VOGU-3710 file (C-alpha; in Angstrom, 3 decimals, decimal comma):
1> mfsgfdggir> 72,530/-179,125/41,246  69,694/-180,837/43,092  71,568/-184,196/43,689  72,182/-183,492/47,426  68,599/-182,401/47,951  67,223/-185,458/45,946  69,486/-187,738/47,936  68,158/-186,263/51,165  64,650/-186,835/50,202  65,321/-190,533/49,379
11> lfafegqqqq> 67,058/-191,012/52,670  64,157/-189,475/54,466  61,709/-191,651/52,447  63,638/-194,807/53,164  63,755/-193,996/56,880  60,075/-193,361/56,846  59,415/-196,674/55,307  61,663/-198,402/57,804  59,650/-196,676/60,634  56,408/-197,921/58,965
21> frelpaqspv> 57,618/-201,431/58,700  58,724/-201,309/62,317  55,180/-200,197/63,431  53,447/-202,976/61,328  52,254/-206,015/63,494  55,022/-208,731/63,609  52,609/-211,199/62,154  51,698/-209,286/59,027  54,567/-210,356/56,709  54,290/-214,007/57,969
31> hifgpvfkkq> 50,483/-213,948/57,208  51,153/-213,860/53,494  52,911/-217,208/53,717  51,009/-218,543/56,740  49,001/-221,710/57,262  46,029/-220,527/55,148  48,284/-219,722/52,215  50,252/-223,059/52,559  46,994/-224,988/52,658  45,657/-223,309/49,514
41> aafmgglagv> 49,012/-223,606/47,651  49,185/-227,310/48,496  45,702/-227,922/47,302  46,272/-225,968/44,032  49,549/-227,907/43,598  47,689/-231,176/43,950  45,027/-229,983/41,657  47,456/-229,247/38,956  49,196/-232,578/39,585  45,997/-234,599/39,041
51> flspflfepl> 45,397/-232,695/35,592  49,107/-233,556/34,667  48,802/-237,137/35,620  47,099/-238,476/32,571  50,412/-237,537/30,638  52,126/-240,235/32,664  49,585/-242,844/32,086  50,792/-244,352/28,811  54,571/-244,184/29,750  53,810/-245,979/33,016
61> aeivrnyaps> 51,644/-248,550/31,138  54,676/-249,191/28,940  56,999/-249,820/31,832  54,330/-252,401/33,164  54,257/-254,093/29,894  58,002/-254,182/29,351  59,191/-255,228/32,772  56,317/-257,498/33,927  57,292/-261,220/33,879  56,465/-262,847/30,552
71> garpsdwwty> 54,393/-265,520/32,144  52,227/-263,027/34,122  52,150/-260,087/31,665  48,612/-258,480/32,199  46,510/-257,529/29,135  46,218/-253,842/28,098  43,022/-253,655/29,997  44,491/-254,895/33,301  47,657/-252,745/32,720  45,436/-249,666/32,407
81> hlvfwmlsfv> 43,691/-250,719/35,599  47,025/-251,108/37,518  48,369/-247,732/36,373  45,045/-246,078/37,111  45,122/-247,528/40,747  48,750/-246,434/41,186  48,086/-242,837/40,205  44,967/-242,679/42,221  46,647/-244,079/45,283  49,441/-241,459/45,152
91> waiyfgvwah> 46,904/-238,624/45,057  44,849/-240,292/47,762  47,900/-240,202/50,123  48,683/-236,592/49,019  45,176/-235,214/49,632  44,587/-237,513/52,585  47,679/-235,961/54,322  46,485/-232,503/53,268  43,018/-233,022/54,755  44,587/-234,432/57,985
101> rsewgwfstg> 46,924/-231,594/58,543  44,622/-228,720/57,473  42,668/-226,392/59,721  38,827/-226,704/59,447  37,884/-223,650/61,480  35,873/-222,203/58,613  33,172/-224,898/59,185  32,898/-223,853/62,847  32,802/-220,013/62,873  30,511/-217,415/61,470
111> dlkkkllwil> 27,089/-217,793/60,115  26,870/-221,484/59,466  23,526/-221,307/57,666  24,842/-218,760/55,281  27,810/-221,101/54,578  25,332/-223,894/54,178  23,606/-221,801/51,419  26,728/-221,310/49,576  27,603/-224,941/49,753  24,206/-225,969/48,501
121> tlgtllrllv> 24,201/-223,445/45,665  27,628/-224,303/44,358  26,886/-228,120/44,631  23,695/-227,583/42,578  25,429/-225,350/39,916  28,193/-227,997/39,407  25,639/-230,698/38,950  23,688/-228,567/36,432  26,898/-228,103/34,537  27,429/-231,736/34,265
131> vvfidippas> 23,822/-232,643/33,052  23,844/-229,634/30,564  27,217/-229,978/28,932  27,795/-233,893/29,188  25,366/-236,020/27,222  25,852/-239,769/27,580  23,180/-242,065/25,997  21,663/-244,721/28,283  23,511/-248,032/28,529  23,432/-251,234/30,572
141> dakaydllaq> 21,043/-250,832/33,495  20,254/-247,262/32,509  19,098/-248,472/29,112  16,986/-251,176/30,654  15,340/-248,790/33,002  14,658/-246,394/30,076  13,065/-249,154/27,852  10,864/-250,407/30,772  9,672/-246,857/31,442  8,844/-246,184/27,830
151> elaqtgsfqd> 6,615/-249,330/27,744  5,153/-248,452/30,975  4,256/-244,931/29,903  2,749/-246,244/26,592  0,847/-249,283/27,872  0,161/-248,642/31,455  1,682/-252,100/32,176  4,988/-253,151/33,609  6,358/-254,948/30,627  9,694/-256,096/29,060
161> ggvstafrpv> 9,557/-256,369/25,243  5,699/-256,633/25,417  5,759/-259,348/27,996  4,641/-258,638/31,613  7,544/-258,810/33,988  8,520/-258,758/37,655  12,216/-259,311/37,031  13,451/-255,761/37,761  12,269/-253,380/40,627  9,428/-251,193/39,518
171> gypaflagiy> 10,226/-248,014/41,472  12,595/-246,128/39,212  11,075/-247,108/35,879  7,676/-246,063/37,202  9,204/-242,636/38,100  10,747/-242,314/34,648  7,387/-243,432/32,995  5,651/-240,602/35,071  7,986/-238,003/33,538  7,541/-239,410/29,964
181> kvfgyhlflp> 3,826/-239,576/30,340  3,563/-235,981/31,462  6,315/-234,116/29,532  7,039/-236,548/26,813  10,167/-238,508/26,069  13,077/-236,050/27,000  16,246/-237,671/28,653  17,220/-234,287/30,012  14,344/-234,286/32,385  15,402/-237,368/34,520
191> klanvffdfl> 18,905/-235,988/34,808  17,477/-232,575/35,988  15,348/-234,608/38,530  18,741/-236,162/39,799  19,877/-232,752/40,591  16,588/-231,900/42,263  16,702/-235,074/44,433  20,229/-234,373/45,360  19,253/-230,879/46,713  16,366/-232,252/48,745
201> swlllwrlfs> 18,463/-234,984/50,228  21,100/-232,318/51,315  18,486/-230,353/53,120  17,274/-233,425/54,874  20,791/-234,657/55,619  21,509/-231,171/57,258  18,855/-231,725/59,623  19,712/-235,305/60,405  23,454/-234,633/60,844  22,635/-231,527/63,079
211> rwkdertalk> 20,254/-233,584/65,114  22,746/-236,527/65,605  25,679/-234,129/66,597  25,726/-230,328/65,958  25,662/-227,822/63,087  29,423/-227,585/62,914  29,651/-231,361/62,120  26,606/-231,224/59,918  28,253/-228,530/57,693  31,460/-230,618/57,377
221> alaivvffip> 29,631/-233,814/56,587  27,232/-232,258/54,116  30,246/-230,429/52,323  31,820/-233,932/51,807  28,620/-235,146/50,324  27,799/-232,225/48,129  31,305/-232,250/46,646  31,846/-235,942/46,419  33,118/-236,076/42,940  31,662/-239,345/41,722
231> elystqylla> 27,991/-237,943/42,732  28,718/-235,152/40,405  29,201/-237,207/37,353  26,556/-239,804/38,414  23,867/-237,116/37,914  24,041/-237,621/34,094  23,001/-241,240/34,164  19,566/-242,749/34,350  20,113/-244,694/37,403  18,139/-245,068/40,670
241> eqlfvflwvl> 20,643/-243,748/43,182  19,413/-240,159/43,542  15,777/-241,072/43,831  16,569/-244,023/46,275  18,751/-241,926/48,557  16,107/-239,066/48,761  13,212/-241,591/49,684  15,628/-243,375/52,334  16,754/-240,113/53,883  13,210/-238,907/53,891
251> slyfwetggt> 12,204/-242,091/55,729  15,086/-241,380/58,249  13,988/-237,837/58,818  10,323/-238,667/59,440  11,505/-241,422/61,928  13,988/-239,277/63,683  11,550/-236,302/64,191  8,447/-238,547/64,997  8,327/-237,652/68,565  4,682/-237,857/69,819
261> qkyrpflsga> 3,238/-237,390/66,325  2,235/-240,855/65,391  1,566/-240,090/61,756  5,275/-239,504/61,190  6,425/-243,153/61,817  3,799/-244,074/59,365  5,090/-241,650/56,736  8,555/-242,958/57,554  7,471/-246,519/56,688  5,685/-245,399/53,590
271> afglaalvrp> 8,746/-243,516/52,332  10,991/-246,450/53,187  8,521/-248,749/51,325  8,925/-246,520/48,146  12,628/-246,627/48,577  12,541/-250,428/48,696  10,531/-250,469/45,455  13,649/-248,650/43,951  16,344/-250,656/45,506  14,949/-253,801/47,183
281> vvlfwiglpv> 18,369/-254,544/48,639  17,542/-252,225/51,512  14,520/-254,070/52,550  15,641/-255,826/55,687  17,228/-252,565/56,963  13,841/-251,651/58,271  14,562/-254,069/61,190  16,939/-251,395/62,640  14,478/-248,591/63,406  11,845/-251,093/64,370
291> lfdlfkkrrl> 14,167/-252,638/67,025  15,180/-249,209/68,198  11,646/-248,385/68,720  10,856/-251,564/70,683  14,102/-251,020/72,757  12,829/-247,555/73,678  9,370/-249,099/74,397  7,773/-247,058/71,602  5,453/-249,881/70,424  2,962/-247,743/68,828
301> aalalvlgvf> 5,602/-246,009/66,747  7,061/-249,315/65,709  3,662/-250,598/64,711  2,935/-247,401/62,617  6,360/-247,828/60,956  5,653/-251,422/59,893  2,157/-250,488/58,623  3,650/-247,801/56,511  5,974/-250,196/54,967  3,136/-252,614/54,183
311> aalgpwiyrn> 0,927/-249,813/52,755  3,550/-249,034/50,288  4,876/-252,486/49,354  1,746/-254,624/49,898  0,060/-253,926/46,495  3,132/-254,677/44,496  3,976/-257,862/46,237  0,402/-259,055/45,883  0,658/-258,254/42,087  3,840/-260,193/41,637
321> hqkfgiwgls> 2,403/-263,145/43,596  -0,768/-263,228/41,524  1,037/-262,861/38,243  4,207/-264,833/38,844  3,796/-266,697/42,091  6,704/-264,626/43,563  6,373/-263,325/47,082  8,767/-260,422/46,621  9,413/-257,002/45,225  11,161/-258,328/42,170
331> ghaginfwlg> 12,159/-261,555/40,573  15,871/-260,904/40,126  17,069/-261,459/43,787  17,670/-265,211/43,236  19,680/-264,482/39,983  21,820/-261,871/41,835  22,469/-264,432/44,495  23,269/-267,231/41,943  25,438/-264,895/39,944  27,739/-264,418/43,267
341> ahpgatgsgy> 27,609/-268,181/44,051  28,221/-270,537/41,169  31,455/-272,238/39,872  32,181/-269,519/37,330  31,357/-266,525/39,593  33,576/-263,561/39,587  31,845/-261,453/42,233  30,547/-258,951/39,585  27,153/-258,779/37,914  28,058/-260,487/34,772
351> fpelekypfd> 24,843/-261,794/33,258  25,117/-264,904/31,092  22,686/-265,631/28,387  19,438/-267,302/29,409  20,106/-270,567/27,418  23,319/-270,971/29,471  21,568/-271,202/32,919  22,065/-274,646/34,358  18,626/-274,707/35,659  14,883/-274,297/34,553
361> astqkemdrn> 14,323/-270,688/33,518  11,026/-271,147/31,546  9,095/-268,812/33,982  10,166/-266,074/36,127  8,967/-268,059/39,217  10,948/-271,045/38,248  13,997/-268,991/37,336  13,900/-267,373/40,790  13,308/-270,386/42,817  15,933/-272,520/41,029
371> awrlgwefvk> 18,498/-269,755/41,090  18,133/-269,466/44,874  18,251/-273,386/45,238  21,332/-273,797/43,014  23,152/-270,851/44,745  22,555/-272,247/48,261  23,923/-275,697/46,966  27,086/-274,007/45,843  27,533/-272,181/49,253  26,982/-275,517/51,226
381> nhpweyvrlg> 29,468/-277,463/48,924  32,046/-274,690/48,617  31,881/-272,692/51,780  35,494/-271,281/51,610  35,238/-270,456/47,918  32,026/-268,539/48,755  33,878/-266,619/51,453  36,575/-265,697/48,976  33,803/-264,462/46,357  32,201/-262,462/49,239
391> likeamvfgf> 35,468/-260,652/49,941  35,861/-259,873/46,234  32,318/-258,487/46,245  33,193/-256,212/49,214  36,280/-255,011/47,308  34,104/-254,168/44,303  31,360/-252,360/46,241  33,689/-250,470/48,629  37,115/-250,377/46,944  36,579/-248,810/43,640
401> ehnfvfdlwe> 35,100/-245,681/41,861  36,473/-246,046/38,415  34,217/-248,493/36,472  32,923/-245,655/34,181  36,576/-244,864/33,061  37,121/-248,282/31,700  33,817/-248,973/29,923  35,779/-249,369/26,655  38,761/-251,320/26,054  40,958/-248,444/24,594
411> lpthgqlvwg> 42,911/-245,941/26,612  40,497/-243,571/28,322  40,677/-239,937/27,502  42,416/-237,201/29,346  39,052/-235,877/30,828  37,903/-239,241/31,875  41,250/-239,994/33,634  41,057/-236,701/35,520  37,466/-237,349/36,569  38,449/-240,922/37,520
421> ifgqaywwil> 41,579/-240,144/39,508  39,901/-237,337/41,424  36,781/-239,615/42,115  38,937/-242,647/43,271  41,374/-240,618/45,293  38,293/-238,833/47,051  36,572/-242,127/47,907  39,633/-243,791/49,235  40,226/-240,822/51,579  36,566/-240,842/52,683
431> lffatvkgar> 36,587/-244,575/53,093  39,821/-244,356/55,230  38,679/-241,640/57,646  35,157/-243,264/58,122  36,761/-246,720/58,764  39,063/-245,202/61,308  36,090/-243,594/63,099  34,189/-247,021/63,008  37,060/-248,779/64,458  37,381/-246,262/67,343
441> vlfnrqerae> 33,751/-246,515/68,134  34,027/-250,283/68,573  36,744/-250,026/70,997  36,462/-246,714/72,787  33,482/-245,733/75,070  34,075/-241,942/74,656  34,009/-242,263/70,856  30,612/-244,117/71,139  29,231/-241,442/73,326  30,386/-238,586/70,884
451> mgswlpfwtl> 28,818/-240,514/67,930  25,411/-239,109/68,478  23,416/-241,800/67,016  24,030/-245,509/66,453  21,964/-245,569/63,212  24,691/-244,505/60,827  27,058/-247,284/62,357  24,576/-250,046/62,168  23,484/-248,899/58,603  26,998/-249,185/57,320
461> lywvavhfff> 27,443/-252,680/58,846  24,078/-253,710/57,182  25,362/-252,369/53,840  28,508/-254,437/54,185  26,689/-257,553/55,241  24,024/-257,485/52,467  26,662/-256,979/49,614  28,596/-260,000/50,787  25,741/-262,285/49,463  24,906/-260,728/46,111
471> vgasryhhpv> 27,006/-259,275/43,276  29,229/-256,207/43,566  29,589/-252,955/41,631  31,178/-249,707/42,638  28,040/-247,545/42,402  26,361/-249,785/45,078  28,197/-247,820/47,789  26,748/-244,380/46,763  23,600/-244,657/48,936  25,825/-244,886/52,093
481> vpffayfaal> 28,047/-242,075/51,267  26,156/-239,749/53,618  26,908/-242,092/56,485  30,561/-242,373/55,670  30,767/-238,599/55,371  29,284/-238,181/58,916  31,824/-240,586/60,267  34,636/-238,780/58,493  33,376/-235,457/59,853  33,605/-237,017/63,335
491> tvlsrpkeen> 37,207/-238,096/62,840  39,885/-235,645/61,740  37,371/-232,905/60,946  35,524/-233,119/64,263  36,845/-229,695/65,506  39,444/-227,163/64,554  43,022/-227,914/65,579  43,358/-224,922/67,715  40,437/-226,325/69,834  42,095/-229,613/70,037
501> sgrtss> 45,236/-228,066/71,314  43,334/-225,998/73,748  41,482/-228,901/75,210  44,727/-230,832/75,484  46,520/-228,161/77,307  43,660/-227,553/79,638
//
């Protein structure tokens, strides 16, 4: 009875809907599947792929075992390494292309300081989750730092097994000892301090990046640092990186903002001296800001900087000389040099037993002096072999981010592999973009002008040079990740693509 009326209503409704669709902006349906959606979908697809990758790990390892030549068949440990590198490389290419093709306008529009707050908050929360829910007991260097700190807190003397020592740097054990002395022996507190030092370093880096370039570049570079996955899991370890980076960046901040305030160069030198007590490998870097000051004819600032360094380092150097006859911050520099320059050297920090040393190691002074002497003899007698070892050290320092995954000889867990693949892929992408910028800086005058400051460039060169001479390990590149991040932000992330096309067309 009402079928005709009902059909008329439906026809009228359909025509009304057609009219509504005709009145909608042309881009509205396209927006659902536009560039932003595609970017997010591609990222989520890659994320899912990384979580599924560990299921391919053992089948790929079996292929390597079955089809490798019998005379060159790798051990299980090396097979796992090869498979890990292959999977990491695939995802490094995937996310590298994704980063290169993506729009980055979010970092250049709106309230950048509010976005900075969101980035800092999320980065801090992620690190807190790591230190609260992941509990790994100290091992290797972390265990040595912990034992030294316990003795220092109990006796007030820097000892190793009850014997006074200058072998390791005092900075980080002294910091741990201060925590143990005040709050008691709780391993959670140093890990919480790692998160706190990360947060302080980010605030200082924001100021430095903004000063070198602008707030847009600073926000991008800082986001790379904050969400650098290996730094997330490194907060759970009792290692010196977080404290060292904070003191080093604090020194940079005081130096960059010194101006006419002469006390700031002194504070810069003092902060740097404390950083050198944590990681002595940075010691000769201080020549860079001193030379810059002298080049700019800021002689008083250069003098104040040097005085600050001596104020922080002088007492400890004097102590080491009086007790052990060593003019230095620690007694292990010679050993680290010899470990990278002897007939059995591999480029890593493998530490043989004391009785196997081919030189007098009866005292710390003799051990340090003889290690330097024997290392230099190897360099003079085998120069090309030493160059080969140096390149291996560079590969260990700047090539890998996976050592924690393969601490044991058995197959890593699913979670370890996910962390490891993410971390390795992230590092390779960052290394690639930063290296591209470094090469362009060398050969392009405009690129040099846009760099903002020469200090990040020379700092990276220093880090490359100094690790050619000593032993290598993947965590040794963590202190210069902020400089890599700054260069990467100046490369493909330097400005939104719509700005690039606008400038090109103009």
